[in-house]
C-alpha positions, 0 to 999 in steps of 0.5 A: 241313747239315740247315738247308741241306737245309730251305732248299734244299727251301723255295727249290725248292718256292717257285720251282716254285709261284711259277713255275707261278702266274705262268705261268698269268697270263702264258699267259692274258694272251698268249692274249688279245693282252695285252703281258707286259713282265716275268715274274719268279720272286722279287722285285727286286733282279734277279740274272738276266734275259733278254729274249725277244720282248716279255717279260723273264724274270728271277729276283729275289733275294727268293724269297718270291713273283714277278710278271708285269707286264702293260701297262696293269694296276695291280699291285704295281709301282704303275706308273701312268705309262701310265694317263693316255694312251688305252689301246692295244689290247694293254693289260690295261685295253683288254680286256673285263672277262671276259678280264681276269677270266680273266687274274687267275684264271689263276694260281689255276687253274694252282695248283689244277691243279698241286696236283691233279696232285701229289696224284694222282701221290702216290696212284698212286706210294704207294697207301695204308696204314692201321690199320683200326679192328678191328686197333686195338681188339684192344689199344686205344690208348696215351694220352700226356700230351695224350691223357690231358688229353682224357680217354683212358686207355691200353687204351681201345678207341674205338668211334665218333666223334660217334656214327658208325662210323669206318674207320681209326686216322687218323680219330681225329685227322683235320684235319677232326675237329680243325677241327670243333666239339662232337666226342666219342668213344665209348670202351669202358673196363673193359667200359663205354662212356664218352664222351670230349669234345674241347674246341673249342680242342683244335686250338690245343694240337695245332697245337704240333708238340711235342704232335702225337706225344703224344696217342694211338697204337695199342698193339701186341705186340712181339718182338725183330727185330734187335740193335744190334751192341755194344749192352747187349742184344748183350753180354747175349745177347739174340737176334732172335726173343726176346720180353720177357715181364717186367722185374724180375718185372713183366709186360711185354706191350705195347711201351709198357709196356716203354718206360715201365718202362725209362724209370724204370730208366735207368742200372740193370742189370735182369733181363729174362725172355725167351721163347725157343723156348717156354722162359723164360730170364733175362738181366741187361741194363744200361739206358742213360741214354736208357732203351734196351738196344739192339734193334729191335722187330718190331711185331705189328700188321697194317696194311692196304695197297693200290695205286690204279688210275689211275682210283682215283688220280685220284679219291683225289688230287683229293679230297685236294687239295680237302680242303686248301682245305676245311680252310683254310676251316674253319681260318679259321672257327676263328680267327674264333671264337677257338678257334685262336691265330693265332700257332700257325696262320699259318706263314711261310717259316721254319716252312714250311721245317721242314715239309720236314725236314732230309733230302731225301725226294722223297715228303715234298717233293712232298706239301708242295709239293702242299699249298702249291699248294692253300693258295696258290690259296686265299690268292690267292683271298681278296678282298684288294686286291693279291691276285688275289682283290682283282682278281677282286672288282673285275672281278666288280663291273664285270661285274655292274654294268657300271661300272668302278672308276676307276684312282685307286680301283684304285691306292689299293686296291692300296696298301692291299692292299700294306700289309696283305700286308707287315704280314702277312708281317712278322707271320709272319716275326717269329712264326716266329722267336719260335717257334724259341726 
């Protein structure tokens, strides 16, 4: 069922993104009097189609893209049979270069607008919640395996990033920081300031989804919020509001101490010292094979939350949308510099489906769709023939020089671009498949 939900979200998300992208091309073309023969979400074979006026609207069986066929334009269909005749007034090639440029930019522009609207909506609906630096540094961090490899230690209090103050815990592993170079943290450890360097290729390790949750986390005090009915804790008499102060005589103050201690005592019955109504009592509780006893914790840590006004949501959403583009640019720089393994950085449809997750969460769905809309706009703007950016490159050349590339050149460039794109698609699908095992 989880797989079906992931696939369903992927197909719906791609259909929305492809639909608005191709709609942008079509509306721009029709507004300049160009004939649009076909509008398709998905590639052939066609599974549904309907003729409305001069345009056939259809859905293809391969949902990894879509297309708009404009009369007189050399596109991915490589249909050049009409190019030998004189251009008709309604053809793409008969229009001024600036109009053709707007048509080719139409899909990119609509994807950017879609991404911005989605991020504004998310900001307005969700506001923001974050852990401020001051709250984080009350108890410091928990350093997991990857965090320890960086040089962090549990209990560290992080004072600065690259010598600059920061506002919230999420800043410590922000995408902008991970994609930067020569980064370092200033840490307070045992009363002394220590410098922790971040290797330039750290993003390569962080890109592995299995590692992301095992870098650093905030440290917190805890108490028992509720008991799982029928659990070992329930049978032993643990109650909501209790505070666990020691296990087998070893002091326990933070939740990470509890977790690590129980992990070492799986399958054993241990003595818990409990503070209840300012009195200390002992309970003997068996630890399960999963290292738990069966209670929900109350985190004694204060997150800051606030709602955005409509004006603030516009500012926040627009910033978040364009941050995606900026991070893609920095990611490409990392790949070119060799700091990032391309196999971990490029995602195809299989890996993208896992981003949506196996449960249908509309908030997460729209967040991923908004992100993909901005990524789609960025990728389509790359100057590769067969992408919108390739057409933009040739049209810009025509506008600047006054010389139009020949139809033969454009046809051959389109073929080269198709080979590049098909090779890239094959690579990411194979890479996604390998990453599952």
